[in-house]
Phi, psi and omega in degrees: 000132179257122183276142176232139179278166172308137180202157174245132181204166175270119177243162183094186189208143176264348188255350185256214188273177177307328181306322186270003183257152352273158172299142184208160183269143174227152177243131186238138169281170183296146183208165173239142182230137177298143180286352175211170175290159175286132183273162173306323173290322173304315186287327179294322177304316174301310181303321183285321181284326181224067183303336179271359179279342195247111168291129184297348176287344184276358184219145177244116178260017174283141176317139015252037178306155178267344176252130179237166183245123178244183185300325180265014174114191183287140176221151173279136171303147173305127179083002186247008186299334181269355176283154179295147172288118179242179178056043180232136183279170178310310188284335172297315177297321179294325177295325177289323178302315180298311182306312184293325177297313177302320186288340178256008178076025175267163173270126183302145176276325197252138170258097187293327184291317182273348186058050181230168183221146177240093187290352177279347174296156180260015181274183181289150183205173170284149181289143163301149181294332176292324175296313179301313184295316180305312183294320183294315181297325176296325182281339183232072190296350178292347181288146180263125183299133182092352181249333176078007183268140170230153181288325193258354190296306182293329174301317181296324181289322175300315183296323175297324182286319191272330192239288190288331183299159178083012177289154174083214192250026182291277171212107189303129178087358180239160177305152181189177181278170174248159182302157175299139175061025175287332180258168177290156186285162179278184183302335177270357178093009181261143184258134170054034177297334185239132165086002183264289174226151173296147181245126173300138171246161183290332189292139161290150184285139169204153174297150181292148168259158178277346182290142173300153181216151180250126178039057184295144181224013176090167180289162189278344181229157182129150188252007183247134178244160180276140175238145190228159163100351184066177180214179180299344184258001188258159171294159179310315182303329178287350181259056176232154177306324182273345186294134177226153178225164172244145183220135176294133191291347174268003181292137175235100192235152183286353178254007185249128173223197178198157168235158185257162176216165179218143165285143189247000000 
């Protein structure tokens, strides 16, 4: 986990799509963010340790997933344990966060039965989208506050699609994700924040307000969550710190993964 101090910054972009407008100021309390996405091996350890915690509707084991379901339970495809956990819904990611919290003596954040969250809990959760953007901007200091641009983001995304992508058993000869921490960390110590898999964030999606906000976490209702970072399948403009997309929270897609966060 990489720790980030309390900070004030401008998030959003005036140069991307309407989803990123308007740029606005946010204040964030201290938080920690995992230096890499949760891997298929990490997630399978959860499935084996707490098989009753996971509704099978939260995960898709159909090809090209790295985790499959056999007669004796969930298994990782040979050679795929280090790849990011994909084809997992928002609530499947939340279930993993709760398991991790319990294992380390923290209070779980998510009530899976009610589909609610208590952000006052000290456990693991998905990052607020403003936290994700703040961490990504710190890792890519070429970005200009308020524009969401970085000089290297599209190039990194293209490199994943054209060169390193497709390793392992994903789809031979076609683009795909690379293993977690396969590339050198960015300036903040974070791996593959841009261009590997889109990452679930805690926030429900809503258009931005121009008003300053403190620790924003999205609206209280809605079934669409924010995903960040772009993926191996996305064009360059989607692979920037400010770029944001909306995804139905029950979606299980080969370009969606996640990393965990905690308030400090």
